[in-house]
SEGULO-13560 format. One line per field, with one value per residue (C-alpha): residue in three letters; chain; residue number from 1; z, x, y. Coordinates in steps of 0.02 Angstrom, whole numbers, plus 50000, padded with zeros to 5 digits. Each point is the difference from the previous one (the first is absolute). Layout:
code: c(ALA / ...)
unit: c(A / ...)
pos: c(NUM / ...)
Z: c(Z / ...)
X: c(X / ...)
Y: c(Y / ...)
REM end
This chain:
code: c(MET / LYS / GLN / LYS / ILE / PHE / ILE / ILE / ALA / GLY / LEU / LEU / LEU / LEU / ILE / ALA / VAL / ILE / GLY / ILE / MET / PHE / THR / ASP / LEU / PHE / SER / GLY / LYS / LYS / GLN / GLU / GLN / THR / ASN / PRO / TYR / ASP / TYR / LYS / MET / GLY / GLU / ILE / ARG / LYS / THR / ASP / SER / ASN / GLN / THR / ALA / TYR / THR / GLU / LEU / LEU / THR / ILE / LYS / PRO / ALA / LEU / VAL / GLU / ILE / HIS / ALA / ILE / VAL / ASN / GLY / ASP / GLY / ASP / ARG / ILE / TYR / VAL / ALA / GLY / LYS / ASN / GLY / LEU / GLU / ILE / TYR / LYS / GLY / ASP / GLY / LYS / PRO / ASP / GLY / ASN / PHE / SER / PHE / GLU / GLY / VAL / ALA / SER / CYS / MET / ALA / ILE / ASP / LYS / ARG / GLY / LYS / ILE / PHE / ILE / GLY / ILE / GLN / ASP / HIS / VAL / GLU / VAL / PHE / ASP / GLN / ILE / GLY / LYS / PRO / ALA / GLY / LYS / TRP / LYS / SER / VAL / SER / PRO / GLU / SER / ILE / LEU / THR / SER / ILE / ALA / VAL / SER / ASN / SER / CYS / VAL / TYR / VAL / ALA / ASP / ALA / GLY / LYS / LYS / ILE / VAL / TYR / ARG / TYR / ASP / LEU / ASN / GLY / ARG / LEU / ILE / ASN / ARG / ILE / GLY / GLU / LYS / ASP / PRO / GLN / LYS / ASN / VAL / PRO / GLY / PHE / ILE / ILE / PRO / SER / PRO / TYR / PHE / ASP / LEU / ALA / LEU / GLY / LYS / LYS / GLY / GLU / LEU / TRP / ILE / ALA / ASN / THR / GLY / ARG / HIS / SER / LEU / GLU / GLN / PHE / SER / ASP / GLU / GLY / VAL / LEU / ASN / SER / ALA / TRP / GLY / GLU / ALA / SER / MET / ALA / ILE / ASP / GLY / PHE / CYS / GLY / CYS / CYS / ASN / PRO / SER / HIS / PHE / ALA / PHE / LEU / HIS / ASP / GLY / SER / PHE / VAL / THR / SER / GLU / LYS / GLY / ILE / GLU / ARG / VAL / LYS / ILE / TYR / SER / PRO / LYS / GLY / GLU / PHE / THR / CYS / ILE / VAL / ALA / PRO / PRO / SER / ALA / PHE / THR / GLU / GLY / THR / ARG / GLY / LEU / ASP / LEU / ALA / VAL / ASP / SER / LYS / ASP / ARG / ILE / ILE / VAL / LEU / ASP / PRO / GLU / ARG / LYS / GLN / VAL / ARG / ILE / PHE / VAL / LYS / LYS)
unit: c(A / A / A / A / A / A / A / A / A / A / A / A / A / A / A / A / A / A / A / A / A / A / A / A / A / A / A / A / A / A / A / A / A / A / A / A / A / A / A / A / A / A / A / A / A / A / A / A / A / A / A / A / A / A / A / A / A / A / A / A / A / A / A / A / A / A / A / A / A / A / A / A / A / A / A / A / A / A / A / A / A / A / A / A / A / A / A / A / A / A / A / A / A / A / A / A / A / A / A / A / A / A / A / A / A / A / A / A / A / A / A / A / A / A / A / A / A / A / A / A / A / A / A / A / A / A / A / A / A / A / A / A / A / A / A / A / A / A / A / A / A / A / A / A / A / A / A / A / A / A / A / A / A / A / A / A / A / A / A / A / A / A / A / A / A / A / A / A / A / A / A / A / A / A / A / A / A / A / A / A / A / A / A / A / A / A / A / A / A / A / A / A / A / A / A / A / A / A / A / A / A / A / A / A / A / A / A / A / A / A / A / A / A / A / A / A / A / A / A / A / A / A / A / A / A / A / A / A / A / A / A / A / A / A / A / A / A / A / A / A / A / A / A / A / A / A / A / A / A / A / A / A / A / A / A / A / A / A / A / A / A / A / A / A / A / A / A / A / A / A / A / A / A / A / A / A / A / A / A / A / A / A / A / A / A / A / A / A / A / A / A / A / A / A / A / A / A / A / A / A / A / A / A / A / A / A / A / A / A / A / A / A / A / A / A / A / A / A / A / A)
pos: c(1 / 2 / 3 / 4 / 5 / 6 / 7 / 8 / 9 / 10 / 11 / 12 / 13 / 14 / 15 / 16 / 17 / 18 / 19 / 20 / 21 / 22 / 23 / 24 / 25 / 26 / 27 / 28 / 29 / 30 / 31 / 32 / 33 / 34 / 35 / 36 / 37 / 38 / 39 / 40 / 41 / 42 / 43 / 44 / 45 / 46 / 47 / 48 / 49 / 50 / 51 / 52 / 53 / 54 / 55 / 56 / 57 / 58 / 59 / 60 / 61 / 62 / 63 / 64 / 65 / 66 / 67 / 68 / 69 / 70 / 71 / 72 / 73 / 74 / 75 / 76 / 77 / 78 / 79 / 80 / 81 / 82 / 83 / 84 / 85 / 86 / 87 / 88 / 89 / 90 / 91 / 92 / 93 / 94 / 95 / 96 / 97 / 98 / 99 / 100 / 101 / 102 / 103 / 104 / 105 / 106 / 107 / 108 / 109 / 110 / 111 / 112 / 113 / 114 / 115 / 116 / 117 / 118 / 119 / 120 / 121 / 122 / 123 / 124 / 125 / 126 / 127 / 128 / 129 / 130 / 131 / 132 / 133 / 134 / 135 / 136 / 137 / 138 / 139 / 140 / 141 / 142 / 143 / 144 / 145 / 146 / 147 / 148 / 149 / 150 / 151 / 152 / 153 / 154 / 155 / 156 / 157 / 158 / 159 / 160 / 161 / 162 / 163 / 164 / 165 / 166 / 167 / 168 / 169 / 170 / 171 / 172 / 173 / 174 / 175 / 176 / 177 / 178 / 179 / 180 / 181 / 182 / 183 / 184 / 185 / 186 / 187 / 188 / 189 / 190 / 191 / 192 / 193 / 194 / 195 / 196 / 197 / 198 / 199 / 200 / 201 / 202 / 203 / 204 / 205 / 206 / 207 / 208 / 209 / 210 / 211 / 212 / 213 / 214 / 215 / 216 / 217 / 218 / 219 / 220 / 221 / 222 / 223 / 224 / 225 / 226 / 227 / 228 / 229 / 230 / 231 / 232 / 233 / 234 / 235 / 236 / 237 / 238 / 239 / 240 / 241 / 242 / 243 / 244 / 245 / 246 / 247 / 248 / 249 / 250 / 251 / 252 / 253 / 254 / 255 / 256 / 257 / 258 / 259 / 260 / 261 / 262 / 263 / 264 / 265 / 266 / 267 / 268 / 269 / 270 / 271 / 272 / 273 / 274 / 275 / 276 / 277 / 278 / 279 / 280 / 281 / 282 / 283 / 284 / 285 / 286 / 287 / 288 / 289 / 290 / 291 / 292 / 293 / 294 / 295 / 296 / 297 / 298 / 299 / 300 / 301 / 302 / 303 / 304 / 305 / 306 / 307 / 308 / 309 / 310 / 311 / 312 / 313 / 314 / 315 / 316 / 317 / 318 / 319 / 320)
Z: c(50000 / 50048 / 49833 / 49909 / 50093 / 49957 / 49820 / 49993 / 50092 / 49881 / 49849 / 50072 / 50033 / 49819 / 49932 / 50105 / 49935 / 49820 / 50032 / 50061 / 49854 / 49880 / 50080 / 49999 / 49821 / 49916 / 50121 / 50071 / 49934 / 49850 / 50040 / 49872 / 49927 / 50002 / 49970 / 50120 / 49887 / 49841 / 49931 / 49881 / 49852 / 49877 / 50095 / 50008 / 49815 / 49963 / 49979 / 49987 / 49818 / 50056 / 50070 / 49835 / 49911 / 49857 / 49848 / 49888 / 49842 / 49920 / 50018 / 49936 / 49979 / 50012 / 49917 / 50150 / 50088 / 50169 / 50045 / 50161 / 49986 / 49918 / 49979 / 49912 / 49904 / 49890 / 49880 / 50105 / 49926 / 50105 / 50046 / 50055 / 50061 / 50053 / 49959 / 49882 / 49925 / 49985 / 49886 / 49965 / 49950 / 49950 / 50102 / 49877 / 50024 / 49841 / 50011 / 50002 / 50028 / 50102 / 50051 / 50088 / 50157 / 50111 / 50159 / 50072 / 50029 / 50165 / 49995 / 49882 / 49994 / 49868 / 50025 / 49904 / 49888 / 49947 / 50093 / 50054 / 50168 / 50025 / 50158 / 49965 / 50159 / 50101 / 49894 / 49883 / 49819 / 49890 / 49814 / 49874 / 49895 / 49877 / 50127 / 49995 / 50171 / 50096 / 50166 / 50121 / 50184 / 50134 / 50108 / 50178 / 50060 / 49919 / 50110 / 49919 / 49908 / 49907 / 49985 / 49960 / 49920 / 49987 / 49931 / 50042 / 49922 / 50107 / 50084 / 49962 / 50144 / 50002 / 50115 / 50053 / 50073 / 50036 / 50123 / 50040 / 49965 / 49871 / 49917 / 49936 / 49858 / 49898 / 49812 / 49969 / 50125 / 50151 / 50164 / 50097 / 50147 / 50059 / 50049 / 50116 / 50126 / 50173 / 50095 / 50159 / 50005 / 49826 / 50042 / 49864 / 50049 / 49856 / 49851 / 50021 / 49833 / 50008 / 49816 / 49843 / 49979 / 50053 / 49891 / 50003 / 49895 / 49991 / 50042 / 49915 / 50076 / 49979 / 50176 / 50039 / 50046 / 50051 / 50028 / 50166 / 49955 / 50162 / 50091 / 49858 / 49989 / 49878 / 50074 / 49945 / 50030 / 49978 / 49905 / 50160 / 50063 / 50113 / 50008 / 49972 / 49982 / 49976 / 49972 / 49976 / 50109 / 49999 / 49971 / 49903 / 49949 / 49836 / 50065 / 50082 / 49945 / 50048 / 49994 / 50050 / 49901 / 49903 / 49901 / 49881 / 49877 / 49988 / 49888 / 49995 / 49906 / 49954 / 50145 / 50121 / 50027 / 50029 / 49884 / 50095 / 49952 / 50114 / 49996 / 50098 / 49954 / 49821 / 49982 / 49952 / 50102 / 50010 / 50161 / 50018 / 50036 / 50190 / 49981 / 50005 / 49889 / 49846 / 49882 / 49914 / 49834 / 49974 / 50117 / 50042 / 49866 / 49866 / 50038 / 50006 / 50178 / 50069 / 49890 / 50074 / 49944 / 49930 / 49965 / 49963 / 49899 / 49954 / 49837 / 49964 / 49983 / 50172 / 49908 / 50124 / 49928 / 50081 / 49968 / 50014 / 50007 / 50016 / 49840 / 49918 / 49960 / 50023 / 50039 / 49988 / 50107 / 49981 / 50102 / 49955)
X: c(49996 / 50142 / 50090 / 49843 / 49991 / 50184 / 49968 / 49845 / 50092 / 50142 / 49887 / 49913 / 50166 / 50053 / 49845 / 50018 / 50178 / 49943 / 49867 / 50118 / 50116 / 49859 / 49942 / 50173 / 50036 / 49833 / 49898 / 50130 / 50077 / 50110 / 50180 / 50108 / 50128 / 50168 / 50176 / 50122 / 50144 / 49930 / 50143 / 49885 / 50109 / 49899 / 50066 / 50177 / 49999 / 49968 / 50173 / 50048 / 50040 / 50131 / 50106 / 50000 / 50156 / 50001 / 49897 / 49980 / 50096 / 49984 / 49907 / 50054 / 49883 / 50092 / 49929 / 50039 / 49846 / 50069 / 50134 / 50085 / 50185 / 50086 / 50181 / 50087 / 50151 / 50145 / 49949 / 49842 / 49923 / 49852 / 49980 / 49832 / 49975 / 49845 / 49918 / 50099 / 50104 / 50096 / 49981 / 50127 / 49961 / 50099 / 49985 / 49870 / 49891 / 50041 / 50022 / 50177 / 49990 / 49922 / 50021 / 49900 / 50034 / 49892 / 49931 / 49948 / 50134 / 49975 / 50157 / 50151 / 50175 / 50131 / 50183 / 50129 / 50042 / 49816 / 49953 / 49822 / 49963 / 49816 / 49911 / 49873 / 49908 / 50133 / 50159 / 50110 / 50019 / 50130 / 49986 / 50101 / 49933 / 49918 / 49922 / 50127 / 50000 / 50159 / 49967 / 49868 / 50043 / 49950 / 49849 / 50039 / 49823 / 49840 / 49918 / 50097 / 49913 / 50125 / 49943 / 50156 / 50173 / 50146 / 50173 / 50161 / 50172 / 50035 / 49834 / 49815 / 49879 / 49833 / 49850 / 49900 / 49825 / 49958 / 50151 / 50010 / 50187 / 50118 / 50129 / 50171 / 50070 / 50158 / 49971 / 49998 / 49860 / 50102 / 49918 / 50114 / 49895 / 49830 / 49953 / 49868 / 49979 / 49946 / 50160 / 50001 / 50190 / 49996 / 49855 / 49900 / 49813 / 49961 / 49880 / 49813 / 49928 / 49807 / 49976 / 50102 / 50068 / 50182 / 50113 / 50182 / 50111 / 50178 / 50024 / 50105 / 50163 / 49956 / 49931 / 49862 / 49828 / 49860 / 49811 / 49950 / 49816 / 49918 / 50099 / 49964 / 50185 / 50151 / 50154 / 50180 / 50108 / 50182 / 50046 / 50038 / 49821 / 50032 / 49855 / 50074 / 49858 / 49805 / 49861 / 49813 / 49842 / 49825 / 49880 / 49842 / 50079 / 50073 / 50181 / 49978 / 49963 / 49831 / 49915 / 50073 / 50158 / 50073 / 50097 / 49967 / 50136 / 50136 / 50140 / 50128 / 50023 / 50179 / 50017 / 49959 / 49820 / 49874 / 49852 / 49872 / 49834 / 49866 / 49847 / 49840 / 50017 / 50072 / 50128 / 50177 / 50105 / 50176 / 50102 / 50164 / 50162 / 49964 / 49826 / 49906 / 49840 / 50024 / 49856 / 49872 / 50041 / 49831 / 49851 / 49867 / 49885 / 50127 / 49971 / 49859 / 49945 / 50071 / 50156 / 50145 / 50178 / 50051 / 50182 / 50119 / 50147 / 50101 / 50085 / 50154 / 49898 / 49912 / 49839 / 49894 / 49938 / 49850 / 49938 / 49807 / 49951 / 49815 / 49994 / 50136 / 50101 / 50172 / 49978 / 50140 / 49994 / 50103 / 50011 / 49871)
Y: c(50003 / 50119 / 49965 / 50043 / 50166 / 50045 / 49960 / 50109 / 50143 / 49988 / 50012 / 50151 / 50085 / 49963 / 50073 / 50156 / 50024 / 49979 / 50125 / 50133 / 49970 / 50016 / 50159 / 50071 / 49956 / 50050 / 50104 / 50115 / 50165 / 49957 / 50029 / 50097 / 49882 / 50078 / 49938 / 50079 / 49947 / 50086 / 50096 / 50097 / 49947 / 50105 / 50159 / 49935 / 49956 / 50185 / 50077 / 50183 / 50032 / 50128 / 49853 / 49908 / 50050 / 49874 / 49970 / 49841 / 50011 / 49828 / 49838 / 49828 / 49855 / 49835 / 49842 / 49893 / 49922 / 50059 / 50124 / 50002 / 50064 / 50145 / 50055 / 50137 / 49933 / 50058 / 50144 / 50030 / 49846 / 49943 / 49818 / 49936 / 49822 / 49903 / 49835 / 49890 / 50141 / 50161 / 50153 / 50140 / 50176 / 50151 / 50158 / 50070 / 49844 / 49906 / 49813 / 49940 / 49812 / 49859 / 49823 / 49869 / 49887 / 49888 / 50070 / 50171 / 50127 / 50093 / 50103 / 50035 / 50086 / 50026 / 50007 / 50105 / 49853 / 49995 / 49840 / 49997 / 49926 / 49951 / 49939 / 49866 / 49951 / 49919 / 50008 / 50110 / 49969 / 50091 / 50046 / 50087 / 50148 / 49888 / 49883 / 49857 / 49919 / 50031 / 49917 / 49944 / 50022 / 49880 / 50049 / 50034 / 49935 / 49948 / 50129 / 50139 / 50142 / 50105 / 50183 / 50107 / 49984 / 50125 / 49975 / 50083 / 49974 / 49843 / 49951 / 49960 / 50044 / 49905 / 50041 / 49854 / 50044 / 49822 / 49981 / 50184 / 50014 / 50073 / 49884 / 50059 / 49897 / 50009 / 50025 / 49815 / 49963 / 49944 / 50053 / 50109 / 50053 / 50052 / 50178 / 50062 / 49856 / 50059 / 50032 / 50111 / 50010 / 50081 / 50102 / 49912 / 49988 / 49881 / 50021 / 50006 / 49947 / 49978 / 49983 / 49954 / 50177 / 50008 / 50111 / 50042 / 50113 / 50074 / 50185 / 50130 / 49930 / 49820 / 49979 / 49875 / 50065 / 49883 / 50037 / 49932 / 50020 / 49942 / 50135 / 50129 / 50036 / 49999 / 49928 / 50007 / 49844 / 49956 / 49842 / 49914 / 50036 / 50153 / 50117 / 50175 / 50114 / 50006 / 50123 / 49999 / 49991 / 49941 / 50138 / 50040 / 50169 / 50028 / 49991 / 49831 / 49821 / 49922 / 49838 / 49829 / 50009 / 50142 / 50060 / 49858 / 50052 / 50127 / 50069 / 50140 / 50158 / 50047 / 50125 / 49861 / 50047 / 49855 / 49961 / 49896 / 49919 / 49936 / 49887 / 50029 / 50189 / 49985 / 50136 / 50032 / 50124 / 50073 / 50024 / 50081 / 49900 / 50031 / 49933 / 50163 / 50009 / 50105 / 49976 / 49891 / 49918 / 49915 / 50021 / 49865 / 50068 / 49949 / 49818 / 49875 / 49977 / 49836 / 50005 / 49908 / 49964 / 50172 / 49953 / 50148 / 50042 / 50157 / 50038 / 50109 / 50159 / 49966 / 49956 / 49890 / 49844 / 49920 / 49827 / 49995 / 49813 / 50043 / 50099 / 49894 / 50150 / 50074 / 50185 / 50131 / 50156 / 50160 / 50161 / 50133)
REM end
């Protein structure tokens, strides 16, 4: 008998709770639904035109199905790589060659001898100017996601977003050392790479710079992995980098200034050699919303070359 009483009481309690929930959800005053983390991106995407110091001069439309990497080569020839191939253009946008390969190129670099280094998922492949294979380097890990390559007179630097590390190779593909591993004794905090955007480039004096995207900073390392300097901050303001991981790509002007691109708020900007914001090259309105992978290159005339994978274009910007 007591058991039946407990069961009946429990059912009555359950009905009462359901009744309160029903009243709260459907009979009470409707609460305004707000998102406290709403960044009001529409407002942020509006950029002061007075800060935009560049204009678009030329647009190139590659024939590749996908485009992901761009490099400025000898004679200001523009190399564009993507899915299953590479195309070459003269500085005026006229075609100047192409070749095919298997796989999707995620990054690319060219040395002074004209050798082309292409990152394809977890490894590097090397080609000559006409596309003849010149080497295939061993993958460090099947979890590797190669996102950037730079070549000096003696070394090849490769960024791996999958393993969150930078490798330094000799020119023949022998791994010399790793750069950026967390090391309190060297004052190296380690890389935070939340997404497959992890760029590196060589500065005016050949020094290695790496984008620590999760920290919204650009960091300068020695070949031995010593962190020498860094700049950048997370900010919604025009002089900072916002989102989970920016800048996504960067390059250098001949005076040592940084050219940066971002995702989330699609834009290209210039900073002084000391990391001070200078101007906007291309505002968010210049790109399709949601565009990612704005790879960058700079030619001998300091024209800024932007790879736009969403529109499948190579876009060249010059000072107004």
